C-alpha positions as CSV (number, residue, x, y, z in Angstrom):
1,M,0.0,0.0,0.0
2,A,2.9,2.3,0.6
3,R,4.3,1.8,-2.9
4,P,1.2,2.7,-4.9
5,A,0.7,5.8,-2.8
6,Q,4.3,6.8,-3.3
7,A,4.0,6.2,-7.1
8,R,1.0,8.4,-7.4
9,A,2.7,11.1,-5.4
10,T,5.7,10.9,-7.7
11,G,3.5,11.2,-10.9
12,L,1.7,14.2,-9.6
13,R,5.0,15.9,-8.7
14,S,6.2,15.2,-12.2
15,L,3.1,16.9,-13.7
16,L,3.4,19.9,-11.4
17,H,7.1,20.2,-11.9
18,P,8.1,19.0,-15.4
19,P,11.7,18.4,-16.2
20,A,14.0,21.0,-18.1
21,A,13.6,19.3,-21.5
22,S,9.9,19.5,-21.3
23,R,10.1,23.1,-20.3
24,M,12.3,24.0,-23.4
25,L,9.9,22.2,-25.7
26,L,7.0,24.1,-24.3
27,L,8.8,27.4,-24.8
28,L,9.5,26.7,-28.5
29,L,5.8,25.9,-29.0
30,L,4.8,29.2,-27.5
31,V,7.2,31.2,-29.7
32,Q,5.9,29.6,-32.9
33,S,2.4,30.2,-31.9
34,S,3.1,33.9,-31.2
35,S,4.9,34.4,-34.6
36,A,2.0,32.8,-36.4
37,E,-0.5,35.1,-34.7
38,T,1.4,38.4,-35.4
39,P,0.5,38.8,-39.1
40,A,-3.1,38.0,-38.4
41,S,-3.2,40.7,-35.8
42,R,-1.7,43.3,-38.2
43,E,-4.3,42.4,-40.9
44,D,-7.0,42.7,-38.3
45,V,-5.7,46.2,-37.4
46,S,-5.7,47.4,-41.0
47,E,-9.2,45.9,-41.5
48,D,-10.4,47.8,-38.4
49,L,-8.9,51.1,-39.7
50,G,-10.6,50.5,-43.1
51,E,-13.9,49.8,-41.4
52,D,-13.5,53.0,-39.3
53,A,-12.8,55.0,-42.5
54,A,-15.7,53.4,-44.3
55,S,-18.0,54.0,-41.4
56,T,-17.3,57.7,-41.5
57,H,-19.7,59.2,-43.9
58,R,-17.7,62.4,-44.7
59,P,-14.8,64.2,-43.1
60,P,-15.6,67.3,-41.2
61,T,-15.1,70.6,-43.0
62,T,-12.4,73.1,-42.1
63,L,-14.8,75.4,-40.4
64,E,-16.2,72.5,-38.3
65,A,-12.7,71.3,-37.4
66,L,-11.7,74.8,-36.3
67,S,-14.9,75.6,-34.4
68,P,-14.3,75.6,-30.6
69,G,-17.4,73.4,-30.0
70,G,-16.6,70.8,-32.7
71,P,-15.4,67.3,-32.2
72,R,-11.7,66.6,-31.7
73,L,-10.0,65.3,-34.9
74,S,-7.9,62.2,-35.2
75,P,-4.7,62.2,-37.3
76,Q,-6.5,60.3,-40.0
77,K,-9.3,62.8,-40.3
78,S,-6.8,65.7,-40.3
79,W,-5.0,64.1,-43.2
80,L,-8.3,63.7,-45.2
81,I,-9.2,67.4,-44.6
82,F,-5.7,68.4,-45.8
83,R,-6.0,66.4,-49.0
84,R,-9.4,67.7,-49.8
85,N,-8.4,71.4,-49.4
86,S,-5.1,71.0,-51.3
87,N,-4.6,71.7,-55.1
88,K,-3.0,68.3,-55.7
89,G,-4.5,64.9,-56.3
90,E,-8.1,65.0,-57.1
91,N,-8.4,68.7,-56.6
92,R,-5.5,69.6,-59.0
93,R,-6.4,72.2,-61.5
94,T,-5.0,71.8,-65.0
95,R,-4.3,74.8,-67.3
96,T,-5.2,74.6,-70.9
97,Y,-2.9,76.4,-73.3
98,K,-4.3,77.5,-76.6
99,R,-1.8,77.0,-79.3
100,T,-1.9,79.4,-82.2
101,S,-1.1,77.7,-85.4
102,K,0.7,79.8,-88.0
103,V,-0.3,78.6,-91.4
104,S,1.3,80.4,-94.4
105,L,0.5,80.1,-98.0
106,P,3.2,78.3,-99.9
107,D,3.3,80.5,-103.0
108,T,3.2,84.0,-101.4
109,P,6.0,85.9,-99.7
110,Q,5.8,86.3,-95.9
111,G,2.6,84.2,-95.8
112,R,0.4,87.0,-97.2
113,G,-2.2,86.4,-99.9
114,P,-3.0,88.7,-102.7
115,Q,-4.8,91.8,-101.9
116,G,-8.5,91.7,-102.5
117,P,-10.7,94.3,-104.2
118,P,-11.7,97.3,-102.1
119,G,-15.0,97.1,-100.4
120,P,-18.0,99.3,-101.1
121,S,-17.7,102.9,-100.0
122,P,-19.9,103.9,-97.1
123,P,-23.0,105.9,-98.0
124,A,-22.5,109.6,-98.2
125,L,-23.9,111.5,-95.2
126,M,-26.4,114.2,-96.1
127,P,-25.2,117.5,-94.7
128,N,-27.4,119.6,-92.5
129,P,-29.2,122.3,-94.5
130,E,-28.3,124.9,-91.9
131,E,-24.6,123.9,-92.0
132,L,-24.6,123.9,-95.8
133,Q,-26.1,127.4,-95.9
134,L,-23.5,128.6,-93.5
135,K,-20.6,127.2,-95.5
136,L,-22.0,128.8,-98.7
137,R,-22.3,132.1,-97.0
138,E,-18.7,131.9,-95.8
139,L,-17.5,131.1,-99.3
140,A,-19.5,134.0,-100.8
141,N,-18.1,136.4,-98.3
142,A,-14.5,135.1,-99.0
143,V,-15.0,135.7,-102.7
144,C,-16.6,139.1,-102.3
145,E,-13.9,140.3,-99.9
146,Q,-11.0,138.9,-102.0
147,R,-8.8,141.5,-103.4
148,P,-8.4,141.5,-107.2
149,R,-5.2,139.9,-108.5
150,V,-4.5,143.1,-110.6
151,A,-4.1,145.9,-108.1
152,T,-4.1,148.8,-110.5
153,S,-4.5,149.3,-114.3
154,F,-6.0,151.7,-116.8
155,H,-7.0,151.8,-120.4
156,S,-8.2,154.9,-122.3
157,R,-8.6,156.4,-125.8
158,L,-7.7,159.9,-127.1
159,Q,-10.9,162.0,-126.9
160,Q,-10.4,164.1,-130.1
161,P,-7.9,164.4,-133.0
162,L,-4.9,166.5,-132.2
163,S,-3.0,168.6,-134.7
164,L,0.8,169.0,-134.2
165,A,2.8,171.6,-136.0
166,R,6.1,170.8,-137.5
167,R,9.2,170.7,-135.3
168,C,7.3,170.6,-132.0
169,L,6.9,168.3,-128.9
170,Y,3.4,167.8,-127.6
171,E,1.9,165.9,-124.6
172,L,-1.3,164.0,-125.6
173,M,-4.5,165.1,-123.8
174,P,-7.4,164.8,-123.1
175,F,-8.5,161.1,-123.0
176,T,-12.0,159.7,-122.8
177,T,-13.5,158.2,-119.7
178,P,-13.8,154.4,-119.9
179,S,-16.9,153.0,-121.5
180,D,-19.0,150.1,-120.2
181,S,-17.0,147.6,-122.2
182,E,-13.7,149.1,-120.9
183,Q,-14.7,149.2,-117.2
184,P,-13.3,145.6,-116.5
185,L,-9.9,146.9,-117.6
186,Q,-9.9,149.7,-114.9
187,R,-8.3,149.1,-111.5
188,G,-7.9,152.1,-109.2
189,Q,-8.3,155.8,-109.7
190,G,-4.8,156.7,-110.8
191,F,-5.5,157.8,-114.3
192,N,-6.6,161.4,-115.0
193,S,-8.4,161.5,-118.3
194,T,-8.2,165.4,-118.5
195,T,-4.4,165.7,-118.2
196,G,-3.7,162.2,-119.8
197,R,-1.4,161.3,-116.9
198,Y,-1.3,158.2,-114.7
199,S,-0.1,158.6,-111.1
200,A,1.3,155.5,-109.5
201,A,-0.6,154.5,-106.3
202,V,2.2,152.2,-105.1
203,A,5.8,151.8,-106.1
204,G,6.5,149.0,-108.5
205,F,7.1,147.8,-112.0
206,Y,4.5,149.0,-114.5
207,Q,3.9,147.7,-118.0
208,L,3.0,150.7,-120.2
209,T,1.7,150.7,-123.8
210,A,0.8,153.4,-126.3
211,S,-0.7,152.7,-129.8
212,L,-0.9,155.9,-131.9
213,L,-2.5,156.5,-135.2
214,I,-0.9,159.4,-137.1
215,E,-1.9,161.1,-140.3
216,S,0.3,163.4,-142.3
217,S,-1.6,166.6,-143.3
218,E,0.5,167.5,-146.4
219,R,0.5,165.0,-149.2
220,G,2.5,165.1,-152.4
221,Q,5.4,166.9,-150.8
222,T,8.9,165.3,-150.9
223,Q,10.0,164.2,-147.5
224,R,13.5,164.4,-146.3
225,P,15.3,161.3,-145.0
226,R,15.6,162.8,-141.6
227,D,11.9,163.5,-141.3
228,S,10.4,161.2,-138.5
229,V,7.9,161.1,-135.7
230,K,9.0,160.0,-132.2
231,A,6.6,158.9,-129.5
232,S,7.7,158.6,-125.9
233,I,6.2,157.5,-122.5
234,C,8.0,159.7,-120.0
235,I,8.2,160.0,-116.2
236,E,7.3,163.4,-114.7
237,S,7.4,164.9,-118.3
238,L,11.2,164.6,-118.3
239,C,11.9,162.6,-121.4
240,Q,15.5,163.7,-121.7
241,T,16.7,163.1,-118.1
242,N,14.5,160.2,-116.9
243,V,14.2,156.7,-118.3
244,S,11.5,156.5,-120.9
245,V,9.9,154.2,-123.4
246,E,10.5,155.5,-127.0
247,S,9.7,154.5,-130.6
248,V,10.7,156.3,-133.8
249,M,8.9,156.0,-137.1
250,G,10.0,157.4,-140.5
251,V,7.5,159.3,-142.6
252,R,6.8,158.2,-146.1
253,S,7.0,160.7,-148.9
254,G,3.4,160.1,-149.9
255,G,1.9,160.9,-146.5
256,G,-1.2,159.1,-145.3
257,V,-2.0,157.3,-142.0
258,F,0.5,155.2,-140.2
259,S,0.8,153.8,-136.6
260,I,3.4,153.8,-133.9
261,L,3.4,151.2,-131.2
262,L,5.6,151.5,-128.1
263,T,5.5,149.3,-125.0
264,G,7.9,148.8,-122.1
265,T,8.3,148.4,-118.4
266,L,9.1,151.3,-116.1
267,Y,9.7,151.4,-112.3
268,L,7.6,154.2,-110.7
269,Q,7.8,155.5,-107.2
270,A,4.5,156.1,-105.4
271,G,3.1,159.4,-106.6
272,E,5.1,159.7,-109.8
273,Y,3.1,160.0,-113.1
274,V,3.7,159.0,-116.7
275,S,2.3,160.5,-119.9
276,V,2.6,160.2,-123.7
277,F,4.7,162.7,-125.8
278,V,4.9,163.0,-129.6
279,D,7.8,164.8,-131.2
280,N,7.0,165.9,-134.8
281,A,10.4,166.1,-136.5
282,T,8.9,166.5,-140.0
283,G,8.6,169.5,-142.2
284,S,4.8,169.5,-142.1
285,A,2.0,169.2,-139.6
286,I,0.6,165.9,-138.5
287,S,-2.5,164.7,-136.7
288,V,-3.0,162.2,-133.9
289,L,-6.3,160.4,-134.4
290,T,-8.9,159.4,-131.8
291,D,-8.3,155.7,-132.0
292,S,-5.0,156.2,-130.3
293,L,-4.7,154.2,-127.0
294,F,-2.8,154.6,-123.7
295,S,-2.8,151.7,-121.1
296,G,-0.8,150.4,-118.2
297,I,-0.8,147.7,-115.6
298,L,1.1,147.1,-112.3
299,L,3.3,144.0,-112.7
300,G,4.7,143.8,-109.2
301,V,6.3,145.7,-106.4
């Protein structure tokens, strides 16, 4: 009886206190079981995080997160708010660049085509009647107030035939007043028809012309070679000292009517006058007829 009881006590002791080899085997089994459980635990953690993210309907807005009474944010929710408010990822804005294509014609220089025909001209605007009348009035005033291009001129005929004795010098006068047909040839009041003198209103160059018709009174007499008639346009009646326009004509032996034409340019000072002189150097009397003319015009100053 003592041996079985001792044997049971020994077996119980061996179960409560296993030997060292058994303890080592038990330790190895525990290490293997812990290493096998580690990946499963990590996967479980990731699944739990995914379930938490999926269970969240929407991340709180920035104003909700910053409000003092709002819920406290976890790091994950903070990261979701940051991604949503950033300009990267899904919120990234892309710029569209418009490319301008330069297409040039192959057969034209510098890519320009031939010039097309001009377009239709715009319709003419009808002027205002009041403005048109005003412009016409201004044009009429300008024409009426415009000074004539010819400042001064005169044209007159001898009033009556003049008889000149032989070997004498005579100043032609009087002349007729201009007729209606001769009025357009008159500029100024410088010509005195009574004295036959023209007084220069302004200093300048004057073109002077005299056309005289002369008739010899004695016919049938033999004329000497020195017999002649000289016509002159003189300044201040001083034909010998001042510059003058002269013309000399010989007298034919048979007498009759002949003409003398003299024309030239003289420079006159303001107030100086010119007149026509006839020198009869023949041996008989002569007559200056009424168709004789005396005219002048101011060329320039």
